[in-house]
N, C-alpha and C positions, 0 to 999 in steps of 0.2 A: 503280234508273234510273228516269227518268221515262218514260212511256209514250206512243210517237210517236203523232201525230194520225193519222187514216184515210189521208189524203191523203200523208202521209209514208211509212206503209207500204205504198201502193200503188206509191209512187215507187221505194221500194227494191225491191218485187217486180218492177215492170218492168225495172230495171236487171239484176235476176238474171236474168230472162228472156232480155234481150238478150244478156248473158254466154254463156249455155247455147247459144243460137241461135247465136252466132259461133263456140263452142266446137265445135260439132257439123257445122254447115253450111258453114265457110270454112275453108281448108287454111292460109292466109297471112296471115289479119289478126291482129296481135298480141293476144293475150289481157290479159297484164298488163304494166304498165310499172313500174320504179321510179325515182323522180325525186328526187335530192338536191338539198335547198333551202338547205343550209348544211353545210360541212365543220366548222364548229367545234362543239365539245362542252364542256358545263359539268363534265364528270367527266374522271378520267385513270385509267381500268381498266389493271391491270396486263396482262391477256390481249388487250386491243384492239389491232389492227395500224393502225387509221385515226384515232387520236387526234390532234385539232388543236385549238389554244387560240387561233388568232390569225385566221383567215380570215374575211372579212366575209361576210355571207349573199349567196347568188346575188341579182343584181338581180330585183326582181319582174317586170319587163318582159321579161326573159329567159326566166323561168320561165312566163309567160302565153304566151309564143310558142312553147314547148317543148310547152306543153299543145295549142295550136294543131295543131302538126306531129303530134302523137298522134292527136288526133281526126280529121285528115286521113287518117291510116293506119287509121283503125278500131278503136283501141285500146279495148277494154272496160273495164279498170279500172287504176286507178293508185294505187300505194302511195309516199307522201310520206315520205322518210326522211332522215338526215343523217350525221354529227354530231348534234345535237341539234335536231330540228325546231322546237320551241317558241322558239328562239333567233331564228327569222324573224319579223319583226315583221308582215309581210302574209301569215302562213300561211295565215289564214282566208280572205283575198282569193282565195289561188291554189287552195284547196280548192273554192270555191263556184263560181270560174271553170270549174274541171273537172267540177264536179257538172252545170253549166248545159249542158256539152257532152254531157251523158248517160253519163259515166263513173262507175262505182263508185270511190269514193274512200276509202282507208283511210290511217291514218298510223303511224308508229312513233316512240315515246318512251322516255325513262328516267323520266319522270313527275315529276322534281324542280321542273321550272318550273310545274307544273299549278296552277291556282286555279280559283275559281267563275267570275271574269270569262272566263277562257280557255275553260273549258267551256261557257259560254253562247256565246261567239263561234264555237266550233266546231258547236255546236247550229245556230247561225243559218246556218252555212256549209254545212249539210247533209251533214255529215262521217257516215259510215256504220260506221266501224270504227276502233278505236284499239287498238294492240298495245302494252303497257306491259312493259318488260324489268324483271325482278326475278330476281337470280342466287342470293341467299343470306339468311339472315336478320340476320347483322351484317355493315357494311362491313369489307373487308380490303384487302390489298395487291392482291389479283386483281381483284377486282369492288367497285366503290361502290354497285353496284345492288342495295340492300339492303331486304329487307321492312320493317325497322325505321324507313327512311329514308322511305318513300313510302306506308305503310298508310294514314296521314291522307288522302292524296290518293285512295285507293281509295274512302274513305267519301266524300268529295266527288263521284266519279265515281257512285257509287250513288245518291248524293241527286239529282244534277242532269242527269247525262249522257242524251241520247237515242239516242245511237249504241251500236253493241255494243262491249264492251270484253273483250280477250283478254289475259291474263297470260302471259308467255313466260318461261322460264327456260332457261340454256345448262346442259347436263348434261356434266360432266367437266373443269369448271374446275380444281377440286381433288378429291381423292379423300374428303378427310376432311368436305367439304361436301355429300357427295352425299345425305344425308338431308334437307337443306334444302328440296330441290324439292317432298318430300312436303308439308312443312307450308306452302309458298307456294301449293302447287294446294288444300291445303285451305282456305287463308283466300281464295284467289280465289273457290272455291265458295261461301263464307260471304257474300261480297258478290254471288253472283249473276253471276259472271265465268266465263268458259271459261279454260281453261289449257292452254298448249302446251310442247313442249320442243324446244329446238334442241340439236344435238349440237357441241362445240368441234372444230374443225378444227386441224390442227398448222401449222407455220410454212411450208409449203410449199402449203396449201390442202387436202391430204387429210383425211379424217375420220379422228379416232382412233376405234379399236375401244374399246368400252366394256366394262369389269370385270363380273364377275358381279354386284356390289354395284350398279353403275350400271344394268346392264339389269333388276335386280330393282326398282329404284327407278323406272325407266321405266314398267314394267309396272303399278305401282301407281298413279302418276300418271295413267295412261290410264283406270283403273278409276274414280279420284276423278273425271275430266273426260272421259268418252268423247266421240268425234266420229269420223263417218264418213269424214270426208275425211283424218283422222291415221291411221284404221284401213287404209283403202286405200293410203296412202302408204308405211306400215310394211311392207305386204304386198307391194307393187310395187316398191320400190327400197330403203328404210331398213333393213329388215332385214339385208340382206347388209352394206350399210355399217357397221352398229353392229357388226358380227362381224368387221369387217377385210376383207370380201371385194368383189371388183369387181362392177358390173353391166355386162350387155351394153347398153351405151348405142346409143341412135340420136340423133346430134347434128343438130339443125336449125338452129344457129348462130344462136339467139336469136329464131326466127321467132316464135315464140309468147309469148316471156317477156325 
């Protein structure tokens, strides 16, 4: 990845300090919001419950108004999601608008639409983080988000992106593909990217308990790509969920997220 200029690094540091300040010193300010920019996706993964191949992008003016509202609430961080975010023609405009409101801005993508041009537009928009979803080594009926399909885009990101990149894999999609997540994590590390693991939910929204093989793969991946945030999340609540056990939740009805 290209090394950000000093002023860009200071800007990122300032946004991080503002986020920490709001997390510590305010009780009701929303810390993180997710904003859908389009419901449409260019893929049709079998495990996805949100597939949409026809909806138009959310109008840009609507998105800018939503950013204004989040800014008034004091929102510290915004994640742009979909559908496939890169199907929105004004994605970079929306990101820059939120960045100029002082928010940390990240995005989620399957990476299929990534190009050098898009990366340069996202650099100019001051995007701070991208999560790219890769579930397996080869596409199948369950997930089309495969390493073989997007590894070339990882090289583009390594060469041109000024923002942080995290590769995320869903563990538990199929038992026979459990080992794929380890290779994906190793590939992410090869390009200098972080790797994280999401866990598949069942049709009711409950987390599926992991098998012994899946737990072993999860442990291996966290060794390849260690993260303080993921370690804390695992110890605080993910461990119980992965074992099919409940947590004693305190629900604040979306007050912070």
